C-alpha positions as CSV (number, residue, x, y, z in Angstrom):
1,X,6.3,-35.5,9.8
2,X,3.6,-33.7,7.8
3,X,4.1,-30.5,9.9
4,X,7.9,-30.5,9.0
5,X,6.8,-30.9,5.3
6,X,4.4,-28.0,5.6
7,X,7.0,-25.7,7.3
8,X,9.8,-26.4,4.7
9,X,7.4,-25.7,2.0
10,X,6.1,-22.3,3.5
11,X,9.9,-21.4,3.7
12,X,10.8,-22.4,0.2
13,X,7.8,-20.7,-1.8
14,X,8.7,-17.1,-0.8
15,X,12.3,-17.5,-1.9
16,X,11.3,-18.6,-5.3
17,X,9.1,-15.7,-6.2
18,X,11.1,-12.6,-7.7
19,X,10.0,-9.2,-7.3
20,X,9.5,-7.2,-10.4
21,X,11.5,-4.0,-9.4
22,X,14.4,-6.5,-8.3
23,X,14.3,-8.3,-11.6
24,X,14.7,-4.9,-13.4
25,X,17.4,-3.8,-11.0
26,X,19.5,-6.8,-11.6
27,X,18.9,-7.9,-15.0
28,X,22.1,-6.6,-16.2
29,X,24.1,-9.3,-14.4
30,X,25.0,-12.6,-16.5
31,X,26.6,-14.5,-13.7
32,X,24.0,-16.8,-11.9
33,X,25.4,-16.6,-8.4
34,X,25.9,-12.8,-8.5
35,X,22.2,-12.4,-10.1
36,X,20.9,-14.5,-7.0
37,X,22.8,-12.4,-4.7
38,X,21.5,-9.2,-6.2
39,X,17.9,-10.4,-6.1
40,X,18.5,-11.5,-2.4
41,X,20.0,-8.2,-1.3
42,X,17.0,-6.3,-3.3
43,X,14.5,-8.3,-1.8
44,X,15.3,-7.2,1.5
45,X,14.7,-3.4,0.8
46,X,11.2,-2.1,0.5
47,X,9.8,-1.8,-2.9
48,X,10.1,1.4,-5.1
49,X,7.8,0.7,-7.8
50,X,4.5,0.9,-6.1
51,X,4.9,4.0,-3.7
52,X,3.2,6.9,-5.2
53,X,4.8,10.5,-5.3
54,X,3.6,12.6,-2.3
55,X,2.7,15.3,-4.7
56,X,-0.1,13.5,-6.1
57,X,-1.9,13.7,-2.6
58,X,-4.4,16.7,-2.5
59,X,-4.3,19.1,0.5
60,X,-6.8,18.1,3.1
61,X,-9.9,20.1,3.4
62,X,-10.0,23.0,5.5
63,X,-12.5,25.1,7.7
64,X,-14.6,21.8,8.3
65,X,-17.9,22.6,10.0
66,X,-20.6,20.0,10.9
67,X,-24.1,21.0,11.9
68,X,-26.4,18.6,13.0
69,X,-30.2,19.2,13.9
70,X,-33.0,17.0,15.5
71,X,-36.3,16.6,13.6
72,X,-38.8,15.2,15.7
73,X,-41.7,13.6,13.4
74,X,-42.8,10.2,14.3
75,X,-39.5,9.5,15.7
76,X,-36.2,11.4,16.3
77,X,-34.4,11.9,13.1
78,X,-30.8,13.5,13.1
79,X,-30.0,15.7,9.7
80,X,-26.3,16.4,9.6
81,X,-24.8,19.0,7.2
82,X,-21.1,18.8,6.6
83,X,-19.4,21.8,4.8
84,X,-15.6,22.3,4.1
85,X,-13.4,24.2,1.6
86,X,-10.7,22.6,-0.5
87,X,-8.3,23.6,-3.3
88,X,-9.7,23.8,-6.6
89,X,-9.7,20.7,-8.9
90,X,-9.2,18.2,-6.1
């Protein structure tokens, strides 16, 4: 009994939440059924309001070089130097 109630509770909770992007898309609809259908259809599609534009990502660094040397003192120590070139301002 408790498992069936918990199962229905889990199924009902996500249907009551509305995505902010879907609310803004469907806000012009005045009929309750049409609004509910619009929200349902919009909720099945991926979000568009939290995906950044790809132009904001900088180009990856180029000419990456890694130099590692071993320093033997009272134990072995690895010293690593990493160098790369990148576009200015990134």
